[in-house]
FIFI-949350 format. One record per residue: residue in three letters; x, y, z of N, C-alpha, C in turn. Coordinates in steps of 0.1 Angstrom, whole numbers, plus 5000, padded with zeros to 4 digits. Last residue first. Example, Ala and Ser with C-alpha at 12.3 -4.5 7.8 and 13.67 -1.06 7.14 Angstrom:
<selos>
SER512849785071513749895071512950005079ALA513249435078512349555078513249675078
</selos>
This chain:
<selos>
UNK379889152418379489072413378588952416UNK378589492432378989342433379089252425UNK378789782415378389712425378689582421UNK379890082406380689982413379589912423UNK378090222386379090162386379590032393UNK376090442397376090272401377090192396UNK375790692388377190642401376890482402UNK374290732370375390742365376390712375UNK370890602358371890592374373590632367UNK368090722346369790672343370590692357UNK365190612351365990702351367490632349UNK363290412337362690532342363490612345UNK361690222313362890292319362390402323UNK359289942321359390062318360690132321UNK357989632304358989752311359089852307UNK355789512291355689562306356389642314UNK357189402271356089512269355889592283UNK358489212282359489302280358689432273UNK357089112318357389112301358389242296UNK357589132341357889062338358189042322UNK356889392345355889282351356189152345UNK359289662358358489522349357689472355UNK361189952358360389832364359489762353UNK364590032362363290012357361989962361UNK367390262360366290202366365190182361UNK370490172345369390292342368090202353UNK373590222331372890142336371390272339UNK374390202292374590272306373390212317UNK376290072265375590032277375690132292UNK376790252243377490192249376890212263UNK374690192224375990162219376990142229UNK372090062246372790162236374090142232UNK370389902263370989832248371989932237UNK371389922296370489922287371289882273UNK371889722327372289802317371089782303UNK369689792358370089672344370989792334UNK367689772385368489832377369089732368UNK364089732397365489672395366389802385UNK361289612401361789722404363189722404UNK358389412394359489402399360589542394UNK355289482405356089482398357389472403UNK352889512417352589362408353589372404UNK352489822416351689712419351989592410UNK352890092408354290032414354189882414UNK350690192396351490152386352790062395UNK348690092427348590152412349690132405UNK350090012457348889962445349490092435UNK351389782480351589892472350389872464UNK353089792515351689812505351989862496UNK356489642519355689782514354089722507UNK357789392536357489432523356389562524UNK361289522553359789442553359189472539UNK363389632546363489552560361989452560UNK364689742514364289722528363389562536UNK367189682505367389752516366189792522UNK366489592480367089512486367189582498UNK365089752456364489762469365389652481UNK366189702432366689832436366089832451UNK367989432418367089462423367289562433UNK369789422391370089402403368789492408UNK370889302363369789332368370189322381UNK373089222334373489262351372189312356UNK372889242306372389352315372889372327UNK376189202292375589202302374189262305UNK377889272269376889192266375689172280UNK380289462264379189442276378189412267UNK382189382244382289372259381489372267UNK380689262216381389382221381789332236UNK377389122205379089152203379589242213UNK374789132212375489012210376689032210UNK372289292232373389282224374089172220UNK370089392249370289242237371389272228UNK369589472279370389472270370589342262UNK367089372289367489562289368789542277UNK365489112284367189152282367089312281UNK363588882304363589002290365189022297UNK363288602313361988682312362488842305UNK363688292307363988422303363388532303UNK361788032328361888142312362888242314UNK359687812341360987862339361287922328UNK357987602342357287752344358687842341UNK358887402340358587392324357987522327UNK360187382364361287402357360487412337UNK358487542388358387472381359487492369UNK357987832400358487712410358087592402UNK357787992382356487982390356787872396UNK360488232373360088082374358588082385UNK362688412353361088402363361188272363UNK365988582348365088482346363788492356UNK367788852330366588822341365888702339UNK371088752330369988832324369088812336UNK374688842325373788802332372388862329UNK375588682290375688702297374688742313UNK375188522267374288692267375388772280UNK377088272245376588382257376088472261UNK375188122219375688232221375688272237UNK372887922217374587892214375287972218UNK370888032217371087952201372587962201UNK371688202246370888182237371488162220UNK372688142280373288112267371888112256UNK373388352310372388302297373188272284UNK373888362342374388372333373788312323UNK370788542360371588382356372588412342UNK368588622386369988652378370588552375UNK364988612393366688582395367188632384UNK362188592407363088632393364488622403UNK358888432411360088442414361288452404UNK355388502416356688482407357888552413UNK354188592438354188442435355088402423UNK354188912437353388822435353188702430UNK357788872433356888942436355188912425UNK360788772449359288672450358288842444UNK364188712438363288872441361788772438UNK367488752439366488672443365388712445UNK369588912447369388912431368488802433UNK370089132476369889022465369689022455UNK373289402476371889302478371489192468UNK376189432477374889552477373489472475UNK377689212469377589272485376689372486UNK374788932459376289082459376389102471UNK373288642449373588792460374888842457UNK372888462427371688492437372288652448UNK373188362401373988482408372988522418UNK374088042384372988142388373888272398UNK374687912352375087962365374388062371UNK373587882325374987792332374887822343UNK370387862312371387922318372687852324UNK368587882278368787822287369887942296UNK367487832245367287962253367487872269UNK367287632234368187722230368087842235UNK367587342258366887452252367587542243UNK367587122282368187172270367987232260UNK366287322311366687222304367587222294UNK365587512333364687492316364887332307UNK365687472363366587442345365687432338UNK364987432389364187522381364887522364UNK365087112405365687212394364687262391UNK363886992437363287022421364187142412UNK364286802460365286942454364686962442UNK362886672488362786662479363386772467UNK362486502516363186592507362886562496UNK360286332541361086312533361286482525UNK358486402558359586342565360886362555UNK355986422543356186282555357386262555UNK357386622525356886562526356586452536UNK359186932513359386832525357586772526UNK360687092487359487022496359786932503UNK362187352470362487262483361087212489UNK363787402441362387452450362087342463UNK366887562432366087452437364887422441UNK368687682405367687752415367387592420UNK372387642397370587612398369987702408UNK375487732401375087662388373487652389UNK375487792427376187902422375787832406UNK371987762441373987752440374587812433UNK369387822462369987922449371387862453UNK366687682473367887672477368787712464UNK363587842486364187762474365687812478UNK360787682503361987722504362887712490UNK357387842492358387762503359687772500UNK356288002476356187872471357087782481UNK356388262493355288202489355388032483UNK360088192501358788232493357488152498UNK363088242513361688192520360888242511UNK366488092505365388182508363888162509UNK369788012507368387992513367188102513UNK372588002490371588102502370388012499UNK375887822490374387832487374087932496UNK378587732490378387892485376387872483UNK377987482503378487542508378587712505UNK376787272491375787402498376487522504UNK377187122463377787162468376587282476UNK374086942451375587022446376187022460UNK371786752454372286792443374086852443UNK372286652491371786772484372686732467UNK371586302505372686402497371986502488UNK368786372522369886342516370686372514UNK367886562553367686532540368586412535UNK365986592582367186562574366786502562UNK363986742607363986642592365686672584UNK363486702640364586752628364086662618UNK360486862663361286752657362186812650UNK360587102674360686982683361086862673UNK361087332660361287362670360887222676UNK361087222634359787282638359987322653UNK363187192606363187212620361887232625UNK365187062586363987132585363787092603UNK368787062566367587042578366087112575UNK370786942543369587022540368986962555UNK373886832551372686802550372186972551UNK377186662554376486792548374786782545UNK378986482570377986432560377286572561UNK382386412579381286422578380286442566UNK386186322595384786332588383186342591UNK386986332620387886422613386586422598UNK386086232642386586362644387086402630UNK382786082623384186102630384486202632UNK380786272615380786062612381486022629UNK378386522623379586462627379486262624UNK376886662601376786592610377886482608UNK376687022590376886882589376786802601UNK373787232578374387192585375087042582UNK371287442568371787352565373187282576UNK367887492574369287542574369787422568UNK364787642587365487552576366487552577UNK361787602604363287682606364087542596UNK358287662597359687572597360587632596UNK356187742592356087752605357487622608UNK356987992572356187932575356087912594UNK360487952573359587932560358287882568UNK363188102583362088042584361188072569UNK366688052581365388052571364288032579UNK370288002584369188012590368088062581UNK372787952572371487972561370487952567UNK374587682592374487792580372787782573UNK376587512615374987552608375187672600UNK378487362622378487432613376987432604UNK376787012635377287122639377687232625UNK375486762651375086882644375387012642UNK376486632673376986602661376286672652UNK374886712696376286742695376586722681UNK371486782680371986722689373686732689UNK369287042690369587002677371086902689UNK369987382707369387272695369687182693UNK370687492738371487432724370587332715UNK368987742754369387572750369687582740UNK367987952783368487942771369187792766UNK365788012798365987892793366587862774UNK364588372792364988232801365288122792UNK363888562775365288552784365788462790UNK361188602768361688652784363088672785UNK361588422752360988552748361188672757UNK364088192752362688212756362488382750UNK366588092728366388152746364888142740UNK368887882713367887972712367788012725UNK371387792687371087772702369887872700UNK373387582667372087632667371587662684UNK376987582662375787532665374387642669UNK380587602653378987682653377787592653UNK382587392652381687442668380087512663UNK384287502631383187402630381987372643UNK385787672643385287742639384087622632UNK387187682675386987592665385987632659UNK387287802698388587822691388687672677UNK384887852711385687962706386387922694UNK382387602711383787602712384687692705UNK380187662705380287612718381887572723UNK379387992688380187872690379887792702UNK376088062672377188102681378087962680UNK372988152657374088092656375488132669UNK369588162670370988262668372088102667UNK366088252681367788152681368488232672UNK364288362703365288382694366188272696UNK360688262699361888222708363188312696UNK358488192689358188262702359588252709UNK358688082664358288002673358388062691UNK361788302659360688162654360188102663UNK364188532647362488492656361888372650UNK367388562646365988482640364988482650UNK370488652636369488662655367988612645UNK372488682621371688532623370888502631UNK374388892626373288852617372888762615UNK375888772652374688892653373588922643UNK376688522660376088582648375588662648UNK378888482687377188532688377088562671UNK380988392705380988442687379788432682UNK379688132730380388262722380388272709UNK377288032752378088012738378888142735UNK378087932788377288032776378187992763UNK378387602801379387732797377987802787UNK377387402827377587432812378087542810UNK377087382847378187302846378487302829UNK373587452853374887432861375987332855UNK372387422819372287472832373587442839UNK370887502791372287482794371687522811UNK369187232774368687372781370287362793UNK369087102747369587052756369787222762UNK366586922723367187042728367587042744UNK367786592706366386692719367286802720UNK368586432692368186572688367386672697UNK367886132710368686222701367986342694UNK365886182740366286132726366986212714UNK367286182772366586282762366886172748UNK368286062793367186032786366786052778UNK370086272799370486132796369486022794UNK368786522804369586442794370286302790UNK367286402830366086462815367686422800UNK369386412844368786302843367686292830UNK369886682844370986572840370686452839UNK369586992849368886872841369486712836UNK369287192875369687092866369286942858UNK366887472868367587362873368487222868UNK367587742842366487602849367287532858UNK369488032846368887872844368087822851UNK368588362854369188252859368588112851UNK369288662841368288552835368788422843UNK371388752850370188812858369388682851UNK374388632848373588622843372588662856UNK377888532860377588652852375788662848UNK376688202864377288272871377088422867UNK374788022853375088022867375688102874UNK377587862837376087862836375887892855UNK380388042827379587942832378087982838UNK380788232800380688232815380088112818UNK380588302771381788232775381788182791UNK378888592769379688512765380488442774UNK376788672799377488702791378788592783UNK373088652794374388582796375288652791UNK370688842798370688712796371888672800UNK370189172815370889072808370588932814UNK367189412814367589262819369089172810UNK364789572812365689562801366689452815UNK362289692824362089582816363489522808UNK363489922833363289862845362889662839UNK363390062811364490022815364489952824UNK361489882778361190002795362689942800UNK361289712763360689862759360589952771UNK361389522777360389492770360089612762UNK364689312761363989452768362589412765UNK367889132769366689152767365789232773UNK371389062762369889142766368889102762UNK374388922755373188922753371888982764UNK377489042751376388982760375289042755UNK380989022744379689042739378788952754UNK383489182770383189052760381489092755UNK386089222790384889322785384589272773UNK386989082818387189112803385689142800UNK386489042847386889122844387089182828UNK386188722851387688792851387888902850UNK383588712844384188702864385388762864UNK383089012822383288862825383288902844UNK380689262812381989212818381989082829UNK379489282780379489272794380589222798UNK377789422750378689422756378689392774UNK375089312731375889422735377189402739UNK372489232715373989212713374389292717UNK369189252723370289312724371689232721UNK365889152717367389102725368389142718UNK362789242729363989292721364989222723UNK359289102726360489152739361589172721UNK356589012721356489182728358189212727UNK358388822694357088892706356789002708UNK361188952689360488832694359588852703UNK363689142672361889132683361889002679UNK366789232674365989122672364989102683UNK370289352671368989342679368189232673UNK373689402673372689392666371589382675UNK375489592688376389492675374789432665UNK376189842702374989762703375489742689UNK378289982732377889952721376889852716UNK378790002759378890082753378390092736UNK378589822789378189812774377689942767UNK379289932811379989762804379889802790UNK377990122818379190172817379790002807UNK374689962812375890022818376690072813UNK372989772794374589672805374889802812UNK371290012781371889872777372889812784UNK369090252787370890242786370790022792UNK367090362765367390232774368490252774UNK364890642757366290592760366490482771UNK361790652745362690652755363890562753UNK360190922731360890842728361390812743UNK355890942717357090982730357890912726UNK354190962705355591072700355991062709UNK351590772710351890902715352890962718UNK352190682684350790722688350990852697UNK354390572684354190662670353090732672UNK357690552704356090552704354990612695UNK360390412705359690552696358190512697UNK363390362718361890292717360790412711UNK366690282717365390332716364590302710UNK369990152732368790142728367590252725UNK373190312722371790252735370890212722UNK376390332720375490312712373790232723UNK378090642735377490512735376490482726UNK378890872740379990812729379290672732UNK377391042748378590982759379090892748UNK375791132734376791252735378191182744UNK374690832714374790942723375591032726UNK373490692687374690692693373990842704UNK371390392686371390532679372490582694UNK368890142675369790202680370290332676UNK364790092677366490112668367590152679UNK361490022674362690032683364190052674UNK358090162671359790132666360690122669UNK355790002686356590072682357590062673UNK354489722681353689842677354490022678UNK356089532691354889612700354189732696UNK358689682673358489612687357289622692UNK360389672640359089712653358889622665UNK363489832634362289702637361589742642UNK366989952629365289972629364289882630UNK369889962630368689812636367189862634UNK370790272641370790172628369290062639UNK371090622636370090512637370390402630UNK372890852641373090742632372290622638UNK373091092654372590972665373490882656UNK374491402667374091292651374391172653UNK372991522688374391512682373491462670UNK370491412708371191532707372291482700UNK367591332681368491312688369991412691UNK364891372665366191432669367091412681UNK362891152649363291202660364391262659UNK361591242619361191232634361291202644UNK361991452600362391422609361591382617UNK359691452568360491502582360991432586UNK357591442538359291392543359891482552UNK355491512518355591452531356691362541UNK357191722501356391762515356191682528UNK358091482489359191582493358291682509UNK356891132491357091302485357791352494UNK356690932508356890932495356991002489UNK355890982535355190952525355390872514UNK358890942559358290972545356890902539UNK361091022585359690942581359391082568UNK364090982602362891062591361990942590UNK366490982622365590892617364291022612UNK369891142616368591132622367291062615UNK372591312612372191172609370991102621UNK372191682616372991522615372291422612UNK370391892615370291752628370991672627UNK371692102597371092072609370791982622UNK372791932577373492042586372992042598UNK371591542572371191712571372491802583UNK371191222568372191332571371691442567UNK368990962576369791032566369691172571UNK367090662581367690742586368590852574UNK363790602574364990562574365490632580UNK360190452568361190482579362690492578UNK357390492552358790482550359790572564UNK353790472550354790512556356690472558UNK351690312558351690412545352690482544UNK352190142578350790232576351190342565UNK355590072574354390042584353390202581UNK359190002569357490052564356489982571UNK362490082569361290042572359590072569UNK365290062554364090122551363090032553UNK368689972576367589922567366190062561UNK370989922581370490042581369090052569UNK372189692587371789752598371189862593UNK373489542564372389532564371389622578UNK376489562557375889472571374389452570UNK377389712540376989602535376289502545UNK376190032548376989942547376389802540UNK375190392537374790262543375390162538UNK373590702545374890632544374690452550UNK372391012526372090812531373890742535UNK373391172516372491202528372691082532UNK375591402501375091232504374291262517UNK375091712494375891652496375191472500UNK373091892487373791882477374991752478UNK372291952514372492052506373592002495UNK370891692521372491762531372991872518UNK368491642510368591642524369791742533UNK366391722487367691732490368091732505UNK364591412484364691572489366191572488UNK363991252463362991242473363291392475UNK364991272427364991262441363991262448UNK362691062407363591132408364091162425UNK359890982389360690892393361891062397UNK357791062368357691052383358691002393UNK358690972345358491162348358091182364UNK358790782342360190822341359790942344UNK356390562368356790592356357790702353UNK356790472398356490382386356490422366UNK356690662416355190642410355390502400UNK359590662435359190602422357690642417UNK362590852449361090792449360590762435UNK365690832467365190852453363590792457UNK368190942485367190882484366090902476UNK371890862483370690942479369590912482UNK374990732496373490712486373090832488UNK377690592499377290732501376090712490UNK379190342502378590362511377490472511UNK380990302473379690262473378990282488UNK381690612459381990542471380990432476UNK380790792437381390652434381590562448UNK377690882446378990872443379590822441UNK375390832454375490922447376890972442UNK373090522454374990572451374690712445UNK370190542464370890542452372190622453UNK367390422480368690432479369790412467UNK363990472471365190352465366390422468UNK360490452477361590502479362890382477UNK357790432458358590392465359490462468UNK354290502456355490552451356390462464UNK351590442469351490432457352590492448UNK350690242494351090352489351290322473UNK348290162521349090182514349690262507UNK346790242545348290202550349490162536UNK343790132530344290202537345790132543UNK343290122497343890042510344490142520UNK343390232474342990322482342690232491UNK344190012451343890142448343290162463UNK344789632465343889702457344089872460UNK347989562469346989552474345789652465UNK351189412470349989462462348589432467UNK354089432485352589362483351789432479UNK357189342477356189412480355089332482UNK361189252476359289232470358689352477UNK363589362474362789392464360989342463UNK365189002478365389192480364689202471UNK364888762501364588832491365088942491UNK364388652526362988682513363288742504UNK367188462540366388572537365288542530UNK370288332548368888302546368188432544UNK373488352540372588342544371188342542UNK376388592538375588462528374288452539UNK377888792543377388752535376288652526UNK379188652566378588722573378088752558UNK381088462552379888422554378488512561UNK383088622552382488562534380888512540UNK383888642576383788752568383088722558UNK384988362579383688452584383088582579UNK386988342562385688252557384488332566UNK388588532573388088562560387288472554UNK389088372596388788472595388388552586UNK390688112583389388152591388888242594UNK392988252576391688202569390488182573UNK394088272601393688382591392688372579UNK394188002611393488142624393388252610UNK393287762592394387832598393987932604UNK391787492591391687582589392687682594UNK391187152576391887222589391987362581UNK387986992566389187062565389787112574UNK386386652567386486782576387986882574UNK385586482541386786512553386786612555UNK382986302533383186382529384686432543
</selos>
């Protein structure tokens, strides 16, 4: 394969597209438990567009019935209360029977809320002076960590102790860093991508690490700086001899003579094997230089993983004790081969040729292993004795089949696991007639892959697609659920009325087990 040449403007557009791609666990997953299990809920929250503007939402709740589905609370006196963009930084977080999210109100502004799924059980959790707009919600050592704006026009790290009901504000980087672009917990630490000052006084992105206290917050490195320069966490001593003797694909610990990476991709910060893994450029002027880096939980031992010839890394996804991704292996300056890789932090396994192009693919972690979704098919990945196999989930040449797969839109995932069943959306053909985007399911085998249901079974007219979309794609972790919402896929789709209208549905994967919950009048602007 010959390496393409990018112009600068095209490169910027490609990076924007890639920000919407990558690995994940799919949207809308839940974990079912017996009724009465401590910390579980029988209601789910979900944001719905409250206007034609895609970023404006209100929060709704459902118990799995039509009569039990509706607006959670009017936070903002009839105006949109939830603001969520496509970057995934404003999620819904779940723990111990409670949902955590930010919402706008006239009195408090945009602040952090907590809810048990009922209006009476919904309240302000933290009210920071001004309208703080909490982002990046995640759990850190049993505490709730998030970034929020302050009255000093800075975005800082906050840690809320739910047991002690205390809030700690942490100044990350001082006057040099007034903005947080992303965060990721690793063990008992949290990494923060903020700003820092270079040795020649430029303000650029910088990586910090914190244990949840001000005194335990330190600079790891400033982008592009020479190792041993502007950093609190000092690198290990020179490893020139070890490098010379290192086997192929061995991690390379950055030390004197190296430079710290640039263009860190905040949306790919990943916790794996007790380290923070991230994608960044070893050469800021070359898009193809995007490689895999990692840093220890305490912020020390920054290293470039893999060999120098493995670049253009994408779709970093953790499945159990394995890190999967695809990347290019350079043959020479102009040519490369593209492969799926599996990495356990020590050993790198490389696949042979993938059945089709990987550039537009997405990777998903499931209980059945890694799934690779392309524009044409769904592949289940297996790795045994260092050898990859990719099994297509296509049902074959049958009367009901699919011709293309939709795995992700700008508004959420279209690939979801519920209780071991994988749901996905595909362009469907029934008896030789194209019927549009419909809901499919698989148990991880081709023979176990079938059309799940059509909420819109029209075969004539302009609106044939059900166009299903999961409604829980904003969840950062899977809630424990019981009751009528347990073991169900929660999604939106068009019905089969004369003028098809979007509704919220809940299903067990069968037509008989599908319940129409609520009409969604403002959901017309959904990505394709």
